[in-house]
Structures are given as structure tokens and as C-alpha cells.
Residue, then its C-alpha position, 0 to 999 in steps of 0.5 A: m338218839q331216839i333209836t337209843e331211847i327205844v332200844l333202852t326202853v325195850a331192854v328195860a321192858i324185857i328185863l322187867f316183864e320177862v327176866l324178872p317177872e316176880k320182881s317187877v313193880w307191875s306184877v300182881p301175884v295171881r293165884q291159879a284156880d284150885e286144880h281140884t275144882i270141878a264144875v257141876p250143874g246144880t239146882g240154882g245154875l252152875s255150882l262149884l264142888i271143891q275137893r279138898e283132900a289134896h290140901k291136907t299135906l303141906t308142901k315144903e314151901q308152905q311149911q317154911f311160913w309161921k302163918r298164912i293169911m288171905i287178904v281180900d280187897d277190891n283195890a289192887d293197890i291196897t292188896k299189893t301194899f298190904k301183901i308186901g308190907i306184911e311179908n317184909a315186916t315179918s321177914n317173910k314168916i307170914a305168907v300172904d295171898a291177896y285177892n281182888d275178887p271175892r269169887t276168886a278168893l272163895l275158890g282159892f280158900q282152903p280149909n285148915f290152911y289160912d290162919l287169918l283173913l283180912i276182908d274188906i267190907n265193900l267188895l264187888y259181887m258180894n260184900g265182905f260179910e257175905l264172903s265171910e259167911r260162905i268161908l265159915d261154911i267151909d272152915i269154922n275155925v278161921k279168924i276173920c278181921f274186917m276192914s273198911s274206910g267207913e264207919i259201921n254200926r256193929e249192933a245193926l250188923r249183929e242183927i243182920h249177920p248173927s253168925l259173924s264175930l265182929e271183934c276184929f275190925i281195922k279202920k282204913p287208912v292204916t299204917i303197915d306198922y299198925l296192921v302188922g301189930r294187929i295181925m300179930n295180936e290176932l295170930d297169937 
């Protein structure tokens, strides 16, 4: 009986991880680094120079979506839940790229590519406001919604980060229905 259970477990694992890796409940989409990223020495250590010319033309896959959004949250469960919930609720007309590390998100960001960013305020390595400022240096036209489970003092934040718009703020926890509704309002 134990051998049958082991064989069954191995067969299920092979199906989940090898045959259906994109359908696996454990698979987390990982975005590869931009193929046009070049590391060059800079005055403050290693800096990244990202050439963006190749992104001016959209692929067939990219053209099928109505809008594209990026989610950045250090909690992988949240990014995966939001990604699946948004894509399912919009019949896959909104493509979602999800990141758990703000540094990787910054490398994956492309100007004139994303319509909306959902950025958690409390991130590792840099906070959501610092990430937003760096992204706005690349693309001033992208819309940003901040997310947090804590309260924020908007007046104090305006003094610290005067260049950021704090008009879109989503308090977590949030239902997928509310999140999708808020995203649709921001995208219209």
C-alpha cells in the first residue's frame, strides 16, 4: 500500500511541476530580467543602464490586453491573489505583472508599457514611495496607487515626497471586487 501512495505522490508532483507548471497552485510567475539591461560601473558603485528602445513595439500577446498593471508587494500570497483575482475578474483583459522585490520591479518596469502600478508602502530594500519616485524618473505618465494595511498621514507624506500624487490609496485588507472596481475607475 505504501508503494502505491509513493507512486501516486510522485505522479502528481510530476504533473504539477513538469506537465502543468503554469497551472500549478505553487507556481509563482517570475519575470526574467530585461534582456537589454547592461551593468556599468558608476560613481556610487554598480549602476544599471537600461536600454528601452526594443519596447516601443508591442508583441501580439501584449496587444490582446486592454490594460497592463504592475503589482509590487513583498507578500507573495498577496501578489498572487491579486494577480489571479484581477485577471479572472476582467476576463484576462488586464494583464498583471507581480513582483515581491522592489529592485526586481524596477528592473522590470518599462516606460509607456504599464497603465497602472499598485505599490505597497512597506517593502524590503526601499519603501513604496522611494520606488515610485524612481519609477516616475523613468515614466512620468504612469498612474500609481499605493497600498497599505496601516494608516498614513497624507500631509506628512506630501512634505516628505512632494512629487508624488497620493490621490489613489487602497487600504488592505481589500476584497477582489473592490480592488477591481478601484482599478477600473483609475484606468478609465
